[in-house]
N, CA, C and O atoms as a CHARMM CRD file, in Angstrom:
* protein
*
  348
    1    1 UNK  N     -3.72600   6.10000  10.13500 PROA 1      0.00000
    2    1 UNK  CA    -2.75500   4.67400  10.59500 PROA 1      0.00000
    3    1 UNK  C     -3.09300   4.16800   9.25500 PROA 1      0.00000
    4    1 UNK  O     -4.09100   4.11400   8.53600 PROA 1      0.00000
    5    2 UNK  N     -1.54100   3.73100   9.20000 PROA 2      0.00000
    6    2 UNK  CA    -1.51400   2.78800   7.32800 PROA 2      0.00000
    7    2 UNK  C     -0.77500   1.24800   7.72500 PROA 2      0.00000
    8    2 UNK  O      0.12400   1.03300   8.53800 PROA 2      0.00000
    9    3 UNK  N     -1.28000   0.58400   7.11100 PROA 3      0.00000
   10    3 UNK  CA    -1.30500  -0.97600   6.95000 PROA 3      0.00000
   11    3 UNK  C     -0.39500  -0.83900   5.68300 PROA 3      0.00000
   12    3 UNK  O     -0.41400   0.08700   4.87200 PROA 3      0.00000
   13    4 UNK  N      0.37000  -1.89700   5.67700 PROA 4      0.00000
   14    4 UNK  CA     1.62700  -2.10400   4.55700 PROA 4      0.00000
   15    4 UNK  C      1.23300  -3.29900   4.04800 PROA 4      0.00000
   16    4 UNK  O      0.63900  -4.06700   4.80600 PROA 4      0.00000
   17    5 UNK  N      1.46400  -3.65900   2.78300 PROA 5      0.00000
   18    5 UNK  CA     1.65400  -5.15300   2.15900 PROA 5      0.00000
   19    5 UNK  C      2.53400  -4.83100   1.26400 PROA 5      0.00000
   20    5 UNK  O      2.19600  -4.03100   0.39100 PROA 5      0.00000
   21    6 UNK  N      3.85200  -5.37400   1.27200 PROA 6      0.00000
   22    6 UNK  CA     4.53900  -5.51300  -0.27200 PROA 6      0.00000
   23    6 UNK  C      5.14100  -6.59700  -0.28900 PROA 6      0.00000
   24    6 UNK  O      6.04200  -7.02000   0.43600 PROA 6      0.00000
   25    7 UNK  N      4.31400  -7.29800  -1.63500 PROA 7      0.00000
   26    7 UNK  CA     4.68100  -8.45900  -1.66800 PROA 7      0.00000
   27    7 UNK  C      5.16600  -8.35500  -3.26100 PROA 7      0.00000
   28    7 UNK  O      4.70000  -9.11400  -4.11100 PROA 7      0.00000
   29    8 UNK  N      6.25400  -7.22500  -3.59700 PROA 8      0.00000
   30    8 UNK  CA     7.53800  -7.70600  -4.56100 PROA 8      0.00000
   31    8 UNK  C      7.03700  -7.97300  -5.66900 PROA 8      0.00000
   32    8 UNK  O      7.84600  -8.13900  -6.58200 PROA 8      0.00000
   33    9 UNK  N      5.88400  -8.07800  -5.92200 PROA 9      0.00000
   34    9 UNK  CA     5.73200  -8.74400  -7.30700 PROA 9      0.00000
   35    9 UNK  C      4.35200  -8.87500  -7.44000 PROA 9      0.00000
   36    9 UNK  O      3.76100  -8.90400  -8.51900 PROA 9      0.00000
   37   10 UNK  N      3.92200  -8.94100  -6.51200 PROA 10     0.00000
   38   10 UNK  CA     2.26500  -9.35700  -6.49000 PROA 10     0.00000
   39   10 UNK  C      1.74300  -7.73100  -6.19700 PROA 10     0.00000
   40   10 UNK  O      0.62000  -7.50500  -5.74700 PROA 10     0.00000
   41   11 UNK  N      2.33100  -7.08300  -6.39100 PROA 11     0.00000
   42   11 UNK  CA     1.69500  -5.83200  -5.87000 PROA 11     0.00000
   43   11 UNK  C      1.80700  -5.06000  -4.42400 PROA 11     0.00000
   44   11 UNK  O      2.04000  -5.86600  -3.52300 PROA 11     0.00000
   45   12 UNK  N      1.70800  -3.79900  -4.01000 PROA 12     0.00000
   46   12 UNK  CA     1.77100  -3.04200  -2.98300 PROA 12     0.00000
   47   12 UNK  C      0.54500  -2.59600  -2.73400 PROA 12     0.00000
   48   12 UNK  O      0.09200  -1.72300  -3.47400 PROA 12     0.00000
   49   13 UNK  N     -0.40900  -3.21200  -1.40800 PROA 13     0.00000
   50   13 UNK  CA    -1.39000  -2.72300  -0.54700 PROA 13     0.00000
   51   13 UNK  C     -0.84100  -1.60000   0.30500 PROA 13     0.00000
   52   13 UNK  O      0.29100  -1.44200   0.76100 PROA 13     0.00000
   53   14 UNK  N     -1.92400  -0.86900   0.40100 PROA 14     0.00000
   54   14 UNK  CA    -1.93700   0.61300   1.61900 PROA 14     0.00000
   55   14 UNK  C     -3.08400  -0.11700   1.95200 PROA 14     0.00000
   56   14 UNK  O     -3.59100  -1.02000   1.28700 PROA 14     0.00000
   57   15 UNK  N     -3.57500   0.47200   3.35500 PROA 15     0.00000
   58   15 UNK  CA    -4.80900   0.24200   3.76800 PROA 15     0.00000
   59   15 UNK  C     -4.57200   1.59700   4.85300 PROA 15     0.00000
   60   15 UNK  O     -4.10300   1.47400   5.98500 PROA 15     0.00000
   61   16 UNK  N     -4.99300   2.86000   4.25300 PROA 16     0.00000
   62   16 UNK  CA    -5.03200   4.18000   5.11400 PROA 16     0.00000
   63   16 UNK  C     -6.35700   4.42000   5.96200 PROA 16     0.00000
   64   16 UNK  O     -7.39500   4.41700   5.30100 PROA 16     0.00000
   65   17 UNK  N     -6.45300   4.59900   7.14700 PROA 17     0.00000
   66   17 UNK  CA    -7.68800   4.55000   7.43900 PROA 17     0.00000
   67   17 UNK  C     -7.66200   6.07300   7.92500 PROA 17     0.00000
   68   17 UNK  O     -6.55200   6.57200   8.11300 PROA 17     0.00000
   69   18 UNK  N     -8.77200   6.82400   8.13500 PROA 18     0.00000
   70   18 UNK  CA    -9.19700   8.24800   8.72800 PROA 18     0.00000
   71   18 UNK  C     -8.61100   9.17900   7.56700 PROA 18     0.00000
   72   18 UNK  O     -7.40100   9.07300   7.36600 PROA 18     0.00000
   73   19 UNK  N     -9.30100  10.03400   6.82100 PROA 19     0.00000
   74   19 UNK  CA    -8.73800  10.90700   6.50800 PROA 19     0.00000
   75   19 UNK  C     -9.11100  12.40500   6.19000 PROA 19     0.00000
   76   19 UNK  O     -9.22700  13.02300   5.13200 PROA 19     0.00000
   77   20 UNK  N     -9.30200  12.86100   7.95900 PROA 20     0.00000
   78   20 UNK  CA   -10.53500  13.85100   8.06300 PROA 20     0.00000
   79   20 UNK  C    -10.42300  14.89200   7.05300 PROA 20     0.00000
   80   20 UNK  O    -11.56600  15.18600   6.70400 PROA 20     0.00000
   81   21 UNK  N     -9.54700  15.58800   6.42100 PROA 21     0.00000
   82   21 UNK  CA    -9.41700  16.67300   5.77400 PROA 21     0.00000
   83   21 UNK  C     -9.96700  16.21800   4.23300 PROA 21     0.00000
   84   21 UNK  O    -10.26700  17.01600   3.34500 PROA 21     0.00000
   85   22 UNK  N    -10.01900  14.92000   4.14800 PROA 22     0.00000
   86   22 UNK  CA   -10.71500  14.60600   2.32800 PROA 22     0.00000
   87   22 UNK  C     -9.39800  14.89100   1.81400 PROA 22     0.00000
   88   22 UNK  O     -9.56500  14.94400   0.59600 PROA 22     0.00000
   89   23 UNK  N     -8.10100  15.11800   2.08100 PROA 23     0.00000
   90   23 UNK  CA    -7.15500  14.56300   1.46700 PROA 23     0.00000
   91   23 UNK  C     -6.27300  13.43500   1.02600 PROA 23     0.00000
   92   23 UNK  O     -5.04400  13.49400   0.97000 PROA 23     0.00000
   93   24 UNK  N     -6.91600  12.54000   0.76000 PROA 24     0.00000
   94   24 UNK  CA    -6.67600  11.36100   0.51100 PROA 24     0.00000
   95   24 UNK  C     -5.85100  11.21800  -0.90400 PROA 24     0.00000
   96   24 UNK  O     -4.83900  10.51900  -0.92300 PROA 24     0.00000
   97   25 UNK  N     -6.36000  11.97800  -2.23700 PROA 25     0.00000
   98   25 UNK  CA    -5.40400  12.18800  -3.19300 PROA 25     0.00000
   99   25 UNK  C     -3.93400  12.47500  -3.13300 PROA 25     0.00000
  100   25 UNK  O     -2.97700  11.74700  -3.39600 PROA 25     0.00000
  101   26 UNK  N     -4.00900  14.11200  -2.59200 PROA 26     0.00000
  102   26 UNK  CA    -3.16200  14.77800  -2.48800 PROA 26     0.00000
  103   26 UNK  C     -2.04600  14.14200  -1.10300 PROA 26     0.00000
  104   26 UNK  O     -1.19300  14.94400  -0.72400 PROA 26     0.00000
  105   27 UNK  N     -2.07400  13.19600  -0.62900 PROA 27     0.00000
  106   27 UNK  CA    -1.76700  12.25800  -0.04500 PROA 27     0.00000
  107   27 UNK  C     -0.67100  11.42500  -0.53900 PROA 27     0.00000
  108   27 UNK  O      0.55900  11.48100  -0.50100 PROA 27     0.00000
  109   28 UNK  N     -1.51800  10.66300  -0.99600 PROA 28     0.00000
  110   28 UNK  CA    -1.32900   9.29600  -2.21100 PROA 28     0.00000
  111   28 UNK  C     -0.56700  10.02600  -3.14800 PROA 28     0.00000
  112   28 UNK  O     -0.21600   9.09400  -3.87100 PROA 28     0.00000
  113   29 UNK  N     -0.06700  11.03100  -3.64300 PROA 29     0.00000
  114   29 UNK  CA     0.22300  11.74900  -4.77300 PROA 29     0.00000
  115   29 UNK  C      2.11300  11.86700  -3.93600 PROA 29     0.00000
  116   29 UNK  O      3.11700  11.52500  -4.56000 PROA 29     0.00000
  117   30 UNK  N      2.14500  12.45500  -2.37400 PROA 30     0.00000
  118   30 UNK  CA     3.09200  13.01400  -2.14200 PROA 30     0.00000
  119   30 UNK  C      4.02200  11.61700  -1.93200 PROA 30     0.00000
  120   30 UNK  O      5.17000  11.50000  -2.36100 PROA 30     0.00000
  121   31 UNK  N      3.20600  10.47900  -1.10500 PROA 31     0.00000
  122   31 UNK  CA     3.37500   9.72800  -1.04600 PROA 31     0.00000
  123   31 UNK  C      4.26700   8.58500  -2.38700 PROA 31     0.00000
  124   31 UNK  O      5.31300   7.93900  -2.45700 PROA 31     0.00000
  125   32 UNK  N      3.31900   8.82000  -3.08200 PROA 32     0.00000
  126   32 UNK  CA     4.35600   8.25400  -4.19300 PROA 32     0.00000
  127   32 UNK  C      5.39300   8.47800  -4.90500 PROA 32     0.00000
  128   32 UNK  O      6.10700   7.60200  -5.39400 PROA 32     0.00000
  129   33 UNK  N      5.57500   9.91300  -5.03100 PROA 33     0.00000
  130   33 UNK  CA     6.27100  10.66700  -5.08400 PROA 33     0.00000
  131   33 UNK  C      7.97900  10.36800  -4.48000 PROA 33     0.00000
  132   33 UNK  O      9.08000  10.17100  -4.99400 PROA 33     0.00000
  133   34 UNK  N      7.38400  10.47800  -3.04100 PROA 34     0.00000
  134   34 UNK  CA     8.98500  10.59200  -2.02600 PROA 34     0.00000
  135   34 UNK  C      9.21000   8.98500  -2.05700 PROA 34     0.00000
  136   34 UNK  O     10.35400   8.53200  -2.09200 PROA 34     0.00000
  137   35 UNK  N      8.37100   8.36700  -2.04800 PROA 35     0.00000
  138   35 UNK  CA     8.46900   6.67500  -2.06500 PROA 35     0.00000
  139   35 UNK  C      9.24600   6.32600  -3.22200 PROA 35     0.00000
  140   35 UNK  O     10.30300   5.73900  -2.98900 PROA 35     0.00000
  141   36 UNK  N      8.87100   6.62400  -4.73800 PROA 36     0.00000
  142   36 UNK  CA     9.38600   6.43400  -6.06600 PROA 36     0.00000
  143   36 UNK  C     11.24800   6.77200  -5.66000 PROA 36     0.00000
  144   36 UNK  O     12.25000   6.05900  -5.70400 PROA 36     0.00000
  145   37 UNK  N     10.94800   8.53000  -5.19600 PROA 37     0.00000
  146   37 UNK  CA    12.35200   9.17100  -5.21400 PROA 37     0.00000
  147   37 UNK  C     13.40200   8.11200  -4.41000 PROA 37     0.00000
  148   37 UNK  O     14.35800   7.71700  -5.07700 PROA 37     0.00000
  149   38 UNK  N     13.29700   7.69100  -3.19600 PROA 38     0.00000
  150   38 UNK  CA    13.87800   7.22100  -2.24100 PROA 38     0.00000
  151   38 UNK  C     14.43300   5.73400  -3.31500 PROA 38     0.00000
  152   38 UNK  O     15.58900   5.52800  -3.68400 PROA 38     0.00000
  153   39 UNK  N     13.32700   4.95700  -3.59100 PROA 39     0.00000
  154   39 UNK  CA    13.70400   3.69400  -4.13100 PROA 39     0.00000
  155   39 UNK  C     13.84800   3.77200  -5.10500 PROA 39     0.00000
  156   39 UNK  O     13.83200   2.69900  -5.70800 PROA 39     0.00000
  157   40 UNK  N     14.14000   5.35000  -6.13200 PROA 40     0.00000
  158   40 UNK  CA    15.17600   5.22200  -7.48700 PROA 40     0.00000
  159   40 UNK  C     16.17300   5.29600  -6.69000 PROA 40     0.00000
  160   40 UNK  O     16.85900   4.28200  -6.81600 PROA 40     0.00000
  161   41 UNK  N     16.62300   6.07000  -5.86100 PROA 41     0.00000
  162   41 UNK  CA    17.57700   6.51200  -5.49200 PROA 41     0.00000
  163   41 UNK  C     18.78500   5.31800  -4.77600 PROA 41     0.00000
  164   41 UNK  O     19.99500   5.16400  -4.94400 PROA 41     0.00000
  165   42 UNK  N     17.66400   4.56200  -3.85800 PROA 42     0.00000
  166   42 UNK  CA    18.39100   3.43900  -3.15400 PROA 42     0.00000
  167   42 UNK  C     18.67800   2.47500  -4.13900 PROA 42     0.00000
  168   42 UNK  O     19.57300   1.74900  -3.70600 PROA 42     0.00000
  169   43 UNK  N     18.27600   2.09800  -5.41800 PROA 43     0.00000
  170   43 UNK  CA    18.63100   1.08000  -6.28800 PROA 43     0.00000
  171   43 UNK  C     18.86200   1.37800  -7.30600 PROA 43     0.00000
  172   43 UNK  O     18.56800   0.60500  -8.21700 PROA 43     0.00000
  173   44 UNK  N     19.32600   2.30600  -7.51400 PROA 44     0.00000
  174   44 UNK  CA    20.27500   3.37800  -8.51600 PROA 44     0.00000
  175   44 UNK  C     19.31300   3.28900  -9.93500 PROA 44     0.00000
  176   44 UNK  O     19.61800   2.94900 -11.07800 PROA 44     0.00000
  177   45 UNK  N     18.10100   3.71700  -9.38300 PROA 45     0.00000
  178   45 UNK  CA    17.48400   3.66300 -11.17500 PROA 45     0.00000
  179   45 UNK  C     16.21300   5.24500 -11.47300 PROA 45     0.00000
  180   45 UNK  O     16.30200   6.24300 -10.75800 PROA 45     0.00000
  181   46 UNK  N     15.38800   5.15800 -12.36300 PROA 46     0.00000
  182   46 UNK  CA    15.00100   6.74200 -12.31000 PROA 46     0.00000
  183   46 UNK  C     13.34900   5.60800 -13.02900 PROA 46     0.00000
  184   46 UNK  O     13.30400   4.39900 -13.25900 PROA 46     0.00000
  185   47 UNK  N     12.39000   6.54800 -13.16000 PROA 47     0.00000
  186   47 UNK  CA    11.23300   6.38900 -13.39400 PROA 47     0.00000
  187   47 UNK  C     10.14500   5.81300 -12.57300 PROA 47     0.00000
  188   47 UNK  O     10.05800   5.89500 -11.34800 PROA 47     0.00000
  189   48 UNK  N      9.27200   5.18200 -13.43000 PROA 48     0.00000
  190   48 UNK  CA     7.79000   5.18500 -12.57600 PROA 48     0.00000
  191   48 UNK  C      8.52600   3.79700 -11.59900 PROA 48     0.00000
  192   48 UNK  O      9.44000   3.00600 -11.83400 PROA 48     0.00000
  193   49 UNK  N      7.54600   4.01600 -10.37300 PROA 49     0.00000
  194   49 UNK  CA     7.47700   2.74600  -9.79800 PROA 49     0.00000
  195   49 UNK  C      6.28100   1.73900  -9.51200 PROA 49     0.00000
  196   49 UNK  O      6.43000   0.55200  -9.22100 PROA 49     0.00000
  197   50 UNK  N      4.91800   2.49100  -9.65800 PROA 50     0.00000
  198   50 UNK  CA     4.09900   2.29700  -9.90200 PROA 50     0.00000
  199   50 UNK  C      3.44200   2.10900 -11.27600 PROA 50     0.00000
  200   50 UNK  O      4.18500   2.67400 -12.07900 PROA 50     0.00000
  201   51 UNK  N      2.43000   1.59300 -11.89300 PROA 51     0.00000
  202   51 UNK  CA     1.75400   1.12900 -12.81500 PROA 51     0.00000
  203   51 UNK  C      0.39500   1.41500 -12.45600 PROA 51     0.00000
  204   51 UNK  O     -0.12600   0.88600 -11.47400 PROA 51     0.00000
  205   52 UNK  N     -0.23100   2.25800 -13.23300 PROA 52     0.00000
  206   52 UNK  CA    -1.99900   2.90900 -13.25700 PROA 52     0.00000
  207   52 UNK  C     -1.93300   4.21900 -12.00300 PROA 52     0.00000
  208   52 UNK  O     -1.01800   4.98800 -11.70400 PROA 52     0.00000
  209   53 UNK  N     -3.42500   4.05000 -11.42500 PROA 53     0.00000
  210   53 UNK  CA    -4.16100   5.30800 -10.50700 PROA 53     0.00000
  211   53 UNK  C     -3.85900   4.03800  -9.20700 PROA 53     0.00000
  212   53 UNK  O     -3.79800   2.86900  -9.58700 PROA 53     0.00000
  213   54 UNK  N     -3.70000   4.32100  -7.85200 PROA 54     0.00000
  214   54 UNK  CA    -4.75700   3.91200  -6.84500 PROA 54     0.00000
  215   54 UNK  C     -6.02000   4.14100  -6.63800 PROA 54     0.00000
  216   54 UNK  O     -6.77200   5.03200  -7.03100 PROA 54     0.00000
  217   55 UNK  N     -6.21600   2.89000  -5.72700 PROA 55     0.00000
  218   55 UNK  CA    -7.52800   2.99000  -5.62000 PROA 55     0.00000
  219   55 UNK  C     -8.35000   3.14700  -4.05900 PROA 55     0.00000
  220   55 UNK  O     -8.03500   2.79500  -2.92200 PROA 55     0.00000
  221   56 UNK  N     -9.25400   3.68000  -4.49200 PROA 56     0.00000
  222   56 UNK  CA    -9.56700   4.28800  -2.65400 PROA 56     0.00000
  223   56 UNK  C    -11.14800   4.06100  -2.62100 PROA 56     0.00000
  224   56 UNK  O    -11.87600   4.58800  -3.46200 PROA 56     0.00000
  225   57 UNK  N    -11.65000   3.21600  -1.56400 PROA 57     0.00000
  226   57 UNK  CA   -12.91800   2.92400  -1.26700 PROA 57     0.00000
  227   57 UNK  C    -13.12900   2.92500   0.21300 PROA 57     0.00000
  228   57 UNK  O    -12.47600   2.52500   1.17700 PROA 57     0.00000
  229   58 UNK  N    -14.31400   3.54000   0.03700 PROA 58     0.00000
  230   58 UNK  CA   -15.07100   3.75700   1.17000 PROA 58     0.00000
  231   58 UNK  C    -15.42000   2.52800   2.37400 PROA 58     0.00000
  232   58 UNK  O    -16.50300   1.94200   2.39500 PROA 58     0.00000
  233   59 UNK  N    -14.59800   2.33000   3.09600 PROA 59     0.00000
  234   59 UNK  CA   -14.88600   0.96400   4.31800 PROA 59     0.00000
  235   59 UNK  C    -15.42800   1.70000   5.37000 PROA 59     0.00000
  236   59 UNK  O    -14.88900   2.67800   5.88700 PROA 59     0.00000
  237   60 UNK  N    -16.98600   0.99900   5.82000 PROA 60     0.00000
  238   60 UNK  CA   -18.33000   2.06800   6.62700 PROA 60     0.00000
  239   60 UNK  C    -18.40700   0.89400   7.30500 PROA 60     0.00000
  240   60 UNK  O    -19.58300   0.76700   7.64500 PROA 60     0.00000
  241   61 UNK  N    -17.55800  -0.32200   7.79300 PROA 61     0.00000
  242   61 UNK  CA   -18.53600  -1.06200   8.81000 PROA 61     0.00000
  243   61 UNK  C    -17.24800  -1.80000   9.02000 PROA 61     0.00000
  244   61 UNK  O    -16.54900  -2.04200   8.03500 PROA 61     0.00000
  245   62 UNK  N    -16.81400  -2.23700  10.40100 PROA 62     0.00000
  246   62 UNK  CA   -15.40900  -2.92000  11.05000 PROA 62     0.00000
  247   62 UNK  C    -15.33800  -4.44300  10.14700 PROA 62     0.00000
  248   62 UNK  O    -14.33200  -5.01000   9.72100 PROA 62     0.00000
  249   63 UNK  N    -16.68500  -4.82900  10.04300 PROA 63     0.00000
  250   63 UNK  CA   -16.50700  -6.18100   9.56800 PROA 63     0.00000
  251   63 UNK  C    -15.50100  -6.43100   8.09700 PROA 63     0.00000
  252   63 UNK  O    -14.79700  -7.41000   7.85200 PROA 63     0.00000
  253   64 UNK  N    -15.75600  -4.94700   7.08100 PROA 64     0.00000
  254   64 UNK  CA   -15.06500  -4.94400   6.23700 PROA 64     0.00000
  255   64 UNK  C    -14.30900  -4.89800   6.08700 PROA 64     0.00000
  256   64 UNK  O    -13.68800  -5.59200   5.28300 PROA 64     0.00000
  257   65 UNK  N    -13.65700  -3.56300   7.16300 PROA 65     0.00000
  258   65 UNK  CA   -12.34400  -3.07600   7.47300 PROA 65     0.00000
  259   65 UNK  C    -11.41000  -4.45600   7.77900 PROA 65     0.00000
  260   65 UNK  O    -10.52200  -4.88000   7.04000 PROA 65     0.00000
  261   66 UNK  N    -11.78700  -4.96200   8.88800 PROA 66     0.00000
  262   66 UNK  CA   -10.92600  -6.67900   9.24700 PROA 66     0.00000
  263   66 UNK  C    -10.71100  -7.08300   8.10600 PROA 66     0.00000
  264   66 UNK  O     -9.54700  -7.39500   7.85800 PROA 66     0.00000
  265   67 UNK  N    -11.42300  -7.17800   7.35400 PROA 67     0.00000
  266   67 UNK  CA   -11.29400  -8.24600   5.29600 PROA 67     0.00000
  267   67 UNK  C    -10.11300  -7.98800   4.86800 PROA 67     0.00000
  268   67 UNK  O     -9.13800  -8.70300   4.63600 PROA 67     0.00000
  269   68 UNK  N    -10.41700  -6.25300   4.74400 PROA 68     0.00000
  270   68 UNK  CA    -9.26400  -5.67000   4.01700 PROA 68     0.00000
  271   68 UNK  C     -8.13000  -5.93300   4.98400 PROA 68     0.00000
  272   68 UNK  O     -7.15300  -6.50100   4.49500 PROA 68     0.00000
  273   69 UNK  N     -8.10500  -5.76100   5.69500 PROA 69     0.00000
  274   69 UNK  CA    -6.73700  -5.92200   6.82400 PROA 69     0.00000
  275   69 UNK  C     -5.96400  -6.87800   6.73400 PROA 69     0.00000
  276   69 UNK  O     -4.78100  -6.83200   6.39500 PROA 69     0.00000
  277   70 UNK  N     -6.70900  -7.98600   7.09100 PROA 70     0.00000
  278   70 UNK  CA    -6.65200  -9.66200   6.43900 PROA 70     0.00000
  279   70 UNK  C     -5.39700  -9.59700   5.36200 PROA 70     0.00000
  280   70 UNK  O     -4.18200  -9.79800   5.34000 PROA 70     0.00000
  281   71 UNK  N     -6.78100  -9.06700   4.22600 PROA 71     0.00000
  282   71 UNK  CA    -5.75300  -8.97600   2.59500 PROA 71     0.00000
  283   71 UNK  C     -4.74200  -8.62200   2.99300 PROA 71     0.00000
  284   71 UNK  O     -3.89600  -9.43000   3.37800 PROA 71     0.00000
  285   72 UNK  N     -4.52400  -7.11400   3.01400 PROA 72     0.00000
  286   72 UNK  CA    -3.02200  -6.56000   3.14900 PROA 72     0.00000
  287   72 UNK  C     -2.21000  -7.36400   3.60300 PROA 72     0.00000
  288   72 UNK  O     -1.36100  -7.91100   2.89900 PROA 72     0.00000
  289   73 UNK  N     -2.37000  -7.59600   5.08600 PROA 73     0.00000
  290   73 UNK  CA    -1.30800  -8.36800   5.56900 PROA 73     0.00000
  291   73 UNK  C     -1.21600 -10.03400   5.39900 PROA 73     0.00000
  292   73 UNK  O     -0.17200 -10.67400   5.52600 PROA 73     0.00000
  293   74 UNK  N     -2.03300 -10.38600   5.20300 PROA 74     0.00000
  294   74 UNK  CA    -1.55700 -11.90000   4.59700 PROA 74     0.00000
  295   74 UNK  C     -1.43200 -11.84400   2.83100 PROA 74     0.00000
  296   74 UNK  O     -1.48900 -12.87400   2.15800 PROA 74     0.00000
  297   75 UNK  N     -1.27100 -10.60600   2.28900 PROA 75     0.00000
  298   75 UNK  CA    -1.11500 -11.09300   0.89100 PROA 75     0.00000
  299   75 UNK  C      0.35700 -11.59500   0.61000 PROA 75     0.00000
  300   75 UNK  O      0.68500 -12.58600  -0.04200 PROA 75     0.00000
  301   76 UNK  N      1.32700 -10.50200   1.38000 PROA 76     0.00000
  302   76 UNK  CA     2.86000 -11.20300   1.10700 PROA 76     0.00000
  303   76 UNK  C      3.03700 -12.94100   1.19000 PROA 76     0.00000
  304   76 UNK  O      3.72500 -13.63100   0.43700 PROA 76     0.00000
  305   77 UNK  N      2.29700 -13.34800   2.20600 PROA 77     0.00000
  306   77 UNK  CA     2.06900 -14.81300   2.37400 PROA 77     0.00000
  307   77 UNK  C      1.63300 -15.91900   1.80000 PROA 77     0.00000
  308   77 UNK  O      2.14700 -17.02700   1.65000 PROA 77     0.00000
  309   78 UNK  N      0.14400 -15.25900   1.35900 PROA 78     0.00000
  310   78 UNK  CA    -0.20800 -16.17500  -0.11400 PROA 78     0.00000
  311   78 UNK  C      0.75800 -16.00900  -1.47900 PROA 78     0.00000
  312   78 UNK  O      0.52800 -16.68400  -2.48200 PROA 78     0.00000
  313   79 UNK  N      1.57500 -15.29300  -1.43200 PROA 79     0.00000
  314   79 UNK  CA     2.56000 -14.90900  -2.57900 PROA 79     0.00000
  315   79 UNK  C      3.33900 -15.39600  -2.66900 PROA 79     0.00000
  316   79 UNK  O      4.20900 -15.07600  -3.47900 PROA 79     0.00000
  317   80 UNK  N      3.42800 -16.41800  -1.88300 PROA 80     0.00000
  318   80 UNK  CA     4.84800 -17.21200  -1.13500 PROA 80     0.00000
  319   80 UNK  C      6.28400 -16.04000  -0.95400 PROA 80     0.00000
  320   80 UNK  O      7.42000 -16.50100  -1.06900 PROA 80     0.00000
  321   81 UNK  N      6.13200 -14.93300  -0.74500 PROA 81     0.00000
  322   81 UNK  CA     7.20300 -14.39000  -0.67000 PROA 81     0.00000
  323   81 UNK  C      7.56900 -14.39500   0.77700 PROA 81     0.00000
  324   81 UNK  O      8.78300 -14.46300   0.97200 PROA 81     0.00000
  325   82 UNK  N      6.72600 -14.33400   1.95900 PROA 82     0.00000
  326   82 UNK  CA     7.51800 -14.52100   3.33900 PROA 82     0.00000
  327   82 UNK  C      6.46000 -15.69100   3.64900 PROA 82     0.00000
  328   82 UNK  O      5.58500 -16.11700   2.89500 PROA 82     0.00000
  329   83 UNK  N      6.83800 -16.19100   5.25000 PROA 83     0.00000
  330   83 UNK  CA     6.58700 -17.74000   5.63900 PROA 83     0.00000
  331   83 UNK  C      5.25700 -17.15000   6.43600 PROA 83     0.00000
  332   83 UNK  O      4.22100 -17.81400   6.47800 PROA 83     0.00000
  333   84 UNK  N      5.38100 -15.72400   7.12300 PROA 84     0.00000
  334   84 UNK  CA     4.65400 -15.51600   8.14700 PROA 84     0.00000
  335   84 UNK  C      4.34900 -13.90400   7.86100 PROA 84     0.00000
  336   84 UNK  O      5.26000 -13.22800   7.38100 PROA 84     0.00000
  337   85 UNK  N      2.70000 -13.12000   8.24400 PROA 85     0.00000
  338   85 UNK  CA     2.60300 -11.53800   7.76800 PROA 85     0.00000
  339   85 UNK  C      3.96000 -10.94900   9.12000 PROA 85     0.00000
  340   85 UNK  O      4.20400  -9.87200   8.57600 PROA 85     0.00000
  341   86 UNK  N      4.53400 -10.95200   9.89800 PROA 86     0.00000
  342   86 UNK  CA     5.41100 -10.19600  10.73100 PROA 86     0.00000
  343   86 UNK  C      6.73700 -10.50600   9.97100 PROA 86     0.00000
  344   86 UNK  O      7.71500 -10.47200  10.71700 PROA 86     0.00000
  345   87 UNK  N      7.01700 -10.80700   8.63300 PROA 87     0.00000
  346   87 UNK  CA     8.65200 -10.79800   8.28200 PROA 87     0.00000
  347   87 UNK  C      8.16300  -9.65300   7.21000 PROA 87     0.00000
  348   87 UNK  O      8.98300  -9.10400   6.47500 PROA 87     0.00000
């Protein structure tokens, strides 16, 4: 399951839940490549879309998972990009 919070300037946050095969790095590399290529084609650009590396952390409690989920979902609201999380 992936939660996405696109803040268009304040950062892109993905919350990926459960990668049983330990393949998060490979998956992020593929996602970054495909997403960048698609975005560059759509906006007629070239080059990198993201800066730096992704950050992976182990979430081992339900309360921390809820905290991270709220952060990802509400970040565009806090950045003033959307009025509500469903937008």
